[in-house]
C-alpha positions as CSV (number, residue, x, y, z in Angstrom):
1,M,-0.3,-0.2,-0.2
2,A,1.5,3.2,-1.0
3,R,2.5,5.3,1.6
4,K,1.7,9.3,2.6
5,L,4.8,11.5,3.6
6,L,4.4,15.1,4.8
7,F,7.3,17.2,3.8
8,L,8.0,20.4,5.3
9,V,10.5,22.7,2.7
10,V,11.6,25.7,4.2
11,L,12.3,27.7,0.8
12,A,15.0,29.4,0.1
13,G,15.7,33.1,1.6
14,T,13.4,34.6,4.3
15,L,10.3,33.3,3.0
16,P,7.7,31.1,4.4
17,T,7.4,27.5,4.5
18,S,5.6,25.1,2.0
19,V,3.6,21.7,2.5
20,I,4.9,19.0,-0.2
21,W,2.6,15.6,0.3
22,R,4.5,13.5,-1.3
23,D,2.7,9.0,-2.3
24,S,6.0,6.8,-2.8
25,A,4.8,3.7,-4.3
26,Q,8.3,2.2,-4.9
27,A,11.6,3.6,-4.5
28,V,13.4,4.2,-8.3
29,E,16.8,3.1,-8.9
30,T,18.8,5.6,-10.9
31,A,21.4,4.5,-13.4
32,S,24.6,6.8,-13.3
33,G,24.7,8.3,-16.4
34,S,21.3,7.3,-17.5
35,V,19.5,10.2,-19.4
36,G,17.4,10.8,-22.3
37,W,14.6,13.3,-23.2
38,T,15.6,16.0,-20.0
39,H,13.9,19.3,-21.2
40,F,10.7,21.3,-23.3
41,R,11.6,19.4,-26.8
42,G,14.3,17.3,-25.7
43,G,18.0,17.6,-24.1
44,E,18.9,20.1,-26.6
45,A,15.7,21.8,-26.7
46,C,15.7,21.2,-30.2
47,G,13.0,18.5,-30.9
48,V,15.6,16.0,-32.3
49,F,16.1,12.4,-31.1
50,R,19.7,11.7,-32.0
51,G,19.6,7.7,-31.5
52,G,20.3,6.8,-35.2
53,E,18.5,6.3,-38.1
54,D,17.6,3.1,-38.2
55,I,15.1,3.3,-35.5
56,P,11.8,1.6,-36.3
57,P,8.6,4.2,-36.9
58,V,5.4,3.7,-34.8
59,L,3.1,2.8,-37.3
60,A,1.1,0.5,-36.1
61,P,-0.5,1.9,-32.6
62,D,-2.6,-1.0,-31.7
63,K,0.2,-3.5,-32.0
64,Q,3.2,-0.9,-30.4
65,L,1.4,0.4,-27.4
66,V,3.1,-0.2,-24.6
67,W,1.5,1.1,-21.5
68,K,-1.4,3.6,-21.1
69,V,-1.7,5.5,-17.7
70,G,-4.5,8.0,-16.4
71,L,-3.1,11.3,-15.1
72,L,-4.9,13.2,-12.0
73,G,-5.3,16.1,-13.7
74,R,-4.8,18.0,-17.2
75,G,-2.1,20.3,-18.7
76,P,-0.3,21.3,-21.2
77,S,3.0,20.3,-20.1
78,S,5.2,18.0,-22.1
79,P,6.4,14.6,-20.3
80,I,10.6,14.2,-19.9
81,V,12.3,10.8,-19.6
82,V,15.2,10.3,-17.2
83,N,16.8,7.6,-15.8
84,G,14.3,5.0,-16.9
85,Q,11.2,7.2,-15.3
86,V,8.8,9.5,-17.5
87,V,7.6,12.2,-15.3
88,V,5.3,15.0,-16.1
89,T,2.8,17.6,-14.4
90,A,-0.7,18.3,-13.7
91,A,-3.4,20.5,-11.8
92,T,-6.3,19.7,-9.8
93,G,-8.7,21.4,-7.8
94,Y,-11.6,23.6,-8.8
95,R,-8.8,26.8,-9.0
96,Q,-6.1,24.6,-10.2
97,D,-4.3,24.8,-6.9
98,E,-3.2,21.7,-6.2
99,L,-0.2,20.9,-8.3
100,H,1.6,17.3,-9.5
101,I,4.6,15.9,-10.0
102,L,4.0,12.2,-11.4
103,S,6.8,9.4,-12.4
104,F,6.3,6.5,-14.2
105,A,8.2,3.3,-14.8
106,A,9.5,4.2,-18.6
107,E,9.3,-0.3,-19.3
108,S,5.8,-0.9,-17.8
109,G,4.0,2.4,-16.9
110,R,3.5,1.3,-13.3
111,K,4.1,4.8,-10.7
112,N,6.9,5.5,-8.8
113,W,6.4,8.4,-7.1
114,H,3.7,11.5,-6.6
115,V,4.4,14.8,-5.5
116,R,1.4,17.4,-4.4
117,I,2.2,20.9,-3.3
118,F,-0.3,23.9,-3.4
119,A,0.0,26.8,-5.1
120,T,1.2,30.0,-3.8
121,G,1.0,32.5,-6.5
122,S,-2.0,32.9,-9.0
123,T,-3.6,30.2,-10.8
124,V,-5.6,32.5,-13.0
125,C,-5.3,31.0,-16.5
126,N,-7.2,30.4,-19.7
127,P,-9.1,27.1,-18.9
128,F,-8.0,25.8,-22.5
129,G,-4.5,25.0,-21.3
130,G,-4.1,24.9,-17.7
131,V,-1.7,25.7,-14.5
132,A,0.7,22.9,-15.6
133,A,1.9,24.5,-18.7
134,S,5.9,24.4,-18.3
135,T,7.7,20.9,-19.2
136,P,10.0,19.7,-16.5
137,A,13.6,19.5,-16.9
138,S,16.3,17.3,-15.4
139,D,20.2,16.8,-15.3
140,G,19.5,13.2,-14.2
141,R,20.3,13.7,-10.9
142,F,17.5,16.2,-9.8
143,I,14.3,17.5,-11.2
144,V,12.9,21.0,-11.5
145,A,9.0,21.9,-12.2
146,L,7.3,25.3,-12.6
147,F,3.8,26.0,-13.1
148,S,1.9,28.8,-14.1
149,S,1.6,29.9,-10.6
150,N,5.6,30.5,-10.6
151,D,6.2,27.9,-8.1
152,L,9.4,26.2,-8.6
153,V,9.7,23.0,-6.9
154,C,13.4,21.0,-7.2
155,L,13.5,17.1,-6.1
156,D,15.9,14.1,-6.7
157,C,15.5,11.6,-9.0
158,Q,13.2,9.0,-6.4
159,G,11.0,12.1,-5.7
160,R,12.5,13.5,-2.5
161,P,12.1,17.3,-2.4
162,R,14.9,19.2,-1.9
163,W,13.8,23.0,-2.4
164,M,10.8,25.2,-3.9
165,R,10.5,28.8,-4.5
166,P,7.3,30.6,-4.6
167,L,8.5,33.1,-7.0
168,G,5.0,34.4,-7.7
169,W,4.9,34.8,-3.7
170,E,8.2,37.1,-4.3
171,R,6.9,38.5,-7.4
172,P,3.2,39.6,-7.2
173,L,2.6,41.1,-10.3
174,L,4.7,38.3,-12.4
175,R,1.6,36.7,-13.9
176,N,-0.9,37.5,-16.8
177,D,-5.0,36.1,-17.4
178,V,-3.8,33.4,-19.6
179,G,-1.5,31.8,-17.3
180,M,2.6,31.3,-17.9
181,A,3.6,28.5,-19.8
182,S,7.8,29.0,-20.3
183,S,9.6,26.3,-19.6
184,P,12.8,26.0,-17.2
185,L,16.3,24.8,-18.7
186,I,19.0,23.6,-16.7
187,V,22.7,24.6,-17.9
188,G,25.4,22.4,-15.5
189,D,24.3,23.6,-12.2
190,V,22.1,26.9,-13.2
191,V,18.4,26.7,-13.5
192,V,17.0,29.2,-16.3
193,V,13.3,30.4,-15.6
194,Q,12.0,33.3,-18.1
195,A,8.8,34.7,-16.2
196,E,7.6,37.5,-18.4
197,S,4.1,39.4,-18.2
198,L,2.4,42.7,-18.5
199,L,3.1,44.0,-15.2
200,D,6.5,42.5,-14.2
201,A,9.3,40.5,-16.5
202,V,12.6,38.6,-15.1
203,I,14.8,35.7,-15.9
204,F,16.2,34.1,-12.9
205,G,19.3,32.3,-12.4
206,I,19.3,30.0,-9.5
207,D,21.2,27.5,-8.0
208,L,20.3,24.2,-8.7
209,K,21.7,22.7,-5.5
210,N,19.7,25.1,-2.9
211,G,17.5,26.8,-4.8
212,R,19.1,30.2,-4.2
213,T,19.2,33.0,-6.8
214,L,22.4,33.4,-8.5
215,W,21.2,35.9,-10.8
216,Q,18.6,38.1,-12.3
217,K,17.9,40.1,-14.9
218,D,14.4,42.5,-15.5
219,R,13.4,42.4,-19.1
220,T,10.3,44.6,-20.8
221,K,7.3,43.9,-19.5
222,E,5.6,42.0,-22.2
223,A,4.2,38.9,-22.1
224,M,6.1,36.2,-23.2
225,W,5.6,32.2,-23.3
226,S,8.6,30.9,-25.5
227,S,11.1,28.8,-23.7
228,P,15.1,29.1,-23.2
229,V,17.1,26.8,-25.7
230,P,20.5,26.2,-25.1
231,L,23.3,27.0,-27.7
232,R,27.0,25.4,-27.5
233,L,29.1,28.7,-28.0
234,H,32.4,26.7,-29.3
235,S,33.7,23.7,-30.9
236,N,36.8,22.0,-29.5
237,Q,38.6,23.0,-32.3
238,E,37.8,27.0,-31.3
239,G,39.2,29.4,-29.5
240,T,36.8,29.8,-26.2
241,T,37.5,33.4,-25.2
242,D,36.8,37.3,-26.7
243,A,37.5,40.6,-25.4
244,R,35.1,40.5,-22.2
245,G,36.8,37.1,-21.2
246,V,36.2,33.1,-21.2
247,L,33.2,32.3,-22.8
248,P,31.1,29.3,-20.9
249,P,31.0,26.2,-23.2
250,V,26.9,26.7,-23.5
251,G,24.7,29.8,-23.6
252,V,21.2,30.2,-23.3
253,L,18.8,31.5,-25.9
254,V,16.0,33.8,-24.7
255,Q,13.7,36.0,-26.7
256,S,11.9,39.0,-26.2
257,R,9.2,41.2,-27.9
258,E,12.1,43.4,-28.5
259,D,15.4,41.3,-28.8
260,F,16.9,37.8,-29.1
261,E,20.4,37.2,-26.5
262,V,22.5,34.8,-25.8
263,L,23.0,35.2,-21.7
264,D,25.9,33.5,-19.9
265,P,24.1,31.4,-17.5
266,R,26.5,31.9,-14.9
267,T,25.8,35.4,-14.2
268,G,23.1,36.3,-17.0
269,T,25.3,38.7,-18.8
270,T,24.1,39.4,-22.4
271,I,27.3,37.7,-24.7
272,A,25.2,38.5,-28.0
273,S,22.0,39.8,-29.1
274,Y,20.5,40.1,-32.6
275,G,18.2,43.3,-32.6
276,H,14.7,41.8,-33.6
277,W,11.6,41.1,-31.8
278,C,10.3,37.5,-31.5
279,D,7.2,35.5,-32.0
280,T,5.7,35.0,-28.1
281,I,5.1,31.2,-28.1
282,S,7.0,29.2,-30.4
283,S,10.7,29.0,-29.3
284,A,13.9,29.0,-31.4
285,A,15.8,25.7,-32.5
286,V,19.6,25.1,-33.0
287,W,21.4,22.5,-35.1
288,G,25.3,23.5,-34.9
289,R,25.9,26.9,-35.7
290,L,22.4,27.6,-37.0
291,V,19.3,29.1,-34.9
292,V,16.4,29.4,-36.2
293,L,14.6,32.0,-34.7
294,P,10.6,32.2,-35.2
295,A,9.9,36.3,-36.0
296,A,6.6,36.4,-37.9
297,G,8.1,33.3,-40.0
298,I,11.5,32.1,-39.6
299,H,15.1,34.1,-39.5
300,A,18.2,31.9,-39.7
301,L,21.2,32.9,-37.6
302,E,24.6,31.9,-37.7
303,W,26.9,31.8,-34.8
304,A,30.2,32.6,-34.3
305,S,32.1,32.6,-31.5
306,Q,35.1,35.2,-32.1
307,P,33.8,37.7,-31.5
308,P,30.2,36.3,-30.5
309,T,28.0,37.4,-32.7
310,L,24.7,35.9,-34.3
311,R,24.8,36.9,-38.1
312,L,21.7,36.8,-40.2
313,L,21.4,34.1,-42.9
314,W,18.2,35.0,-44.6
315,I,14.5,35.7,-43.6
316,S,11.4,34.4,-44.9
317,D,7.6,35.5,-43.6
318,R,6.5,32.4,-45.4
319,L,8.0,30.2,-42.7
320,N,5.1,31.2,-39.9
321,C,5.0,28.7,-36.8
322,G,1.8,29.6,-34.8
323,N,1.9,27.8,-31.7
324,T,4.6,25.3,-32.6
325,S,8.2,25.4,-32.5
326,P,10.2,24.6,-35.3
327,V,12.7,21.6,-35.9
328,V,16.2,21.8,-37.7
329,W,17.6,18.4,-39.2
330,N,20.4,18.0,-41.8
331,N,20.4,21.6,-43.4
332,R,16.1,21.2,-43.5
333,V,13.9,23.2,-41.5
334,Y,10.2,21.6,-40.5
335,L,7.7,23.4,-39.5
336,V,3.7,23.8,-38.9
337,K,2.4,26.6,-40.6
338,S,-1.3,27.4,-40.0
339,P,-3.8,25.9,-40.4
340,N,-2.2,22.5,-40.5
341,I,0.2,22.2,-43.2
342,L,3.9,20.8,-42.6
343,V,7.1,22.6,-44.6
344,C,10.3,21.5,-45.5
345,A,12.5,24.3,-46.3
346,D,16.0,24.5,-47.1
347,A,18.2,26.0,-44.3
348,V,21.0,27.1,-46.6
349,D,18.5,30.1,-48.1
350,G,14.9,29.2,-46.7
351,R,13.3,27.8,-49.7
352,I,10.3,25.9,-49.2
353,L,11.3,22.7,-50.7
354,R,7.9,20.8,-50.0
355,Q,4.5,21.6,-47.9
356,I,2.2,18.8,-47.0
357,R,-1.8,19.5,-45.9
358,M,-2.8,17.6,-42.6
359,R,-5.7,18.1,-40.7
360,G,-6.6,20.0,-37.0
361,S,-5.1,22.5,-35.1
362,Y,-1.7,22.1,-33.6
363,W,-0.2,23.4,-30.4
364,A,2.1,20.2,-30.0
365,S,5.0,20.7,-31.6
366,P,6.8,18.0,-34.1
367,V,9.9,15.7,-33.2
368,I,12.1,14.2,-35.5
369,V,13.3,10.6,-34.5
370,G,15.5,8.4,-36.8
371,R,14.2,9.5,-40.2
372,H,10.9,9.7,-39.0
373,L,8.5,12.9,-38.0
374,Y,5.6,12.7,-35.8
375,A,3.3,15.4,-35.9
376,V,0.3,15.3,-33.4
377,N,-2.9,17.4,-34.0
378,Y,-5.1,18.9,-30.8
379,E,-7.9,16.7,-31.9
380,G,-5.3,13.7,-31.6
381,T,-4.2,12.4,-34.6
382,V,-0.5,11.6,-35.2
383,F,0.9,12.0,-38.5
384,V,3.8,10.3,-39.5
385,F,6.2,11.3,-42.0
386,R,9.5,9.4,-43.8
387,L,12.2,11.7,-44.2
388,D,14.0,10.6,-47.3
389,E,18.0,10.7,-48.1
390,D,16.8,14.8,-49.3
391,G,15.2,15.0,-46.1
392,L,12.1,15.7,-47.8
393,P,9.0,14.3,-45.8
394,E,6.3,12.0,-47.3
395,R,3.5,10.7,-45.2
396,V,3.4,6.9,-44.3
397,G,1.0,6.5,-42.0
398,E,-1.4,8.3,-39.4
399,W,-3.7,6.7,-36.3
400,D,-5.4,8.3,-33.5
401,L,-5.4,9.0,-29.5
402,E,-7.6,10.5,-27.7
403,S,-8.4,14.3,-28.4
404,G,-6.9,17.1,-26.1
405,V,-3.4,17.1,-27.3
406,L,-1.0,20.5,-26.2
407,A,1.6,18.5,-24.9
408,S,4.7,17.9,-27.3
409,P,5.8,14.3,-27.3
410,A,9.0,12.9,-26.0
411,V,11.2,10.0,-26.8
412,D,13.8,7.6,-25.7
413,G,15.8,5.0,-27.4
414,T,12.9,2.4,-26.9
415,G,9.6,4.7,-27.7
416,L,7.4,7.7,-27.8
417,Y,5.4,9.3,-25.2
418,F,2.4,11.3,-25.6
419,R,0.2,12.9,-23.1
420,T,-3.6,14.3,-23.8
421,H,-5.9,15.8,-21.0
422,R,-6.4,12.3,-19.1
423,W,-3.8,9.8,-20.5
424,L,0.1,9.1,-20.9
425,Y,0.3,7.0,-23.0
426,K,4.1,5.0,-24.6
427,F,4.2,3.1,-28.3
428,A,7.3,1.3,-28.7
429,F,9.8,1.3,-31.7
430,T,9.4,-2.1,-32.5
431,P,8.4,-3.5,-35.8
432,P,4.8,-4.0,-36.1
């Protein structure tokens, strides 16, 4: 019988305490170094699973369904996969003020643990989405979960609470009427949280070990729901210094309604910037030195480390992402253009190479696994595309989940994970 444990967590700084409930069905063994899809849109936040091109597609869902488990409440947040477990968030209650973090065994779907907290900030949001809007993040040791109430929670991979920050309590104006949705990013020992609204806007750099603020950067007071994205700043062959000192190995790309910046995750200082306003929902994607920025179309930028610069390559206003984020793979840019068109463009010059009509409305971003691209609409139809030697997509199948898909899929070496309002699914990469 599951044990229910009560934790009193003292928050970092001079803050009140918060009650955290943990429902633990069993302990989880953490495999050293065994991590998977650890952030929104994967470990590199680019929507591509780098697991080899020979991974079989999911084309027969009735035969490839491994498990399906019910969720306590709704939420647009995507699942992550870390150390053999699938972690997802949800919110329940009349005001969606009961916040849940749940872990399931990736192999069997059996529940590992369940942590429940109570929101300290505003839970006002668009009911189409929900308070559990931000995707969790992990570095393989710890898991951080952020909610629209701006409550930030850190657990270890066994579900034991480490610390909590009620950012909405600290900054009460950090809220908007449709909810917050930017997902946290872990870079080294720093948790980067982008929280921007009409009345207050800030980016935090928070110590992963203890939850204390390392830096914070006030931003222009405008609503923003896109998520920070990691950018590798130099290869092993490149120099790592500029006139301002040593560059970190990884920078953080952040969007705003004024410009696009590369931040140093250690200090929050701006390393480079591109002076153009950005889309507010879809997030940038990176492939090597290529940065694809959604901005009423696509701005393709090239990163150069000496001196640190984001150089414009091309702009296309025909590549409008809408609510989803683009994917970049092997010199091709893929995106879902409104209302429901999959577009493949040349990453060299932005030329549209192929467009394929789908159906439905889209909030979940597409993912690429091996040589297949998966796009799932809100109505629950999964479209499967084979990418040929030139990266051009060809539709090879479609199948249905239940409706209510706002979350982007997650991936590991064994299968695809989908989240709807009510269910979490796993489909295996095995020949049907």
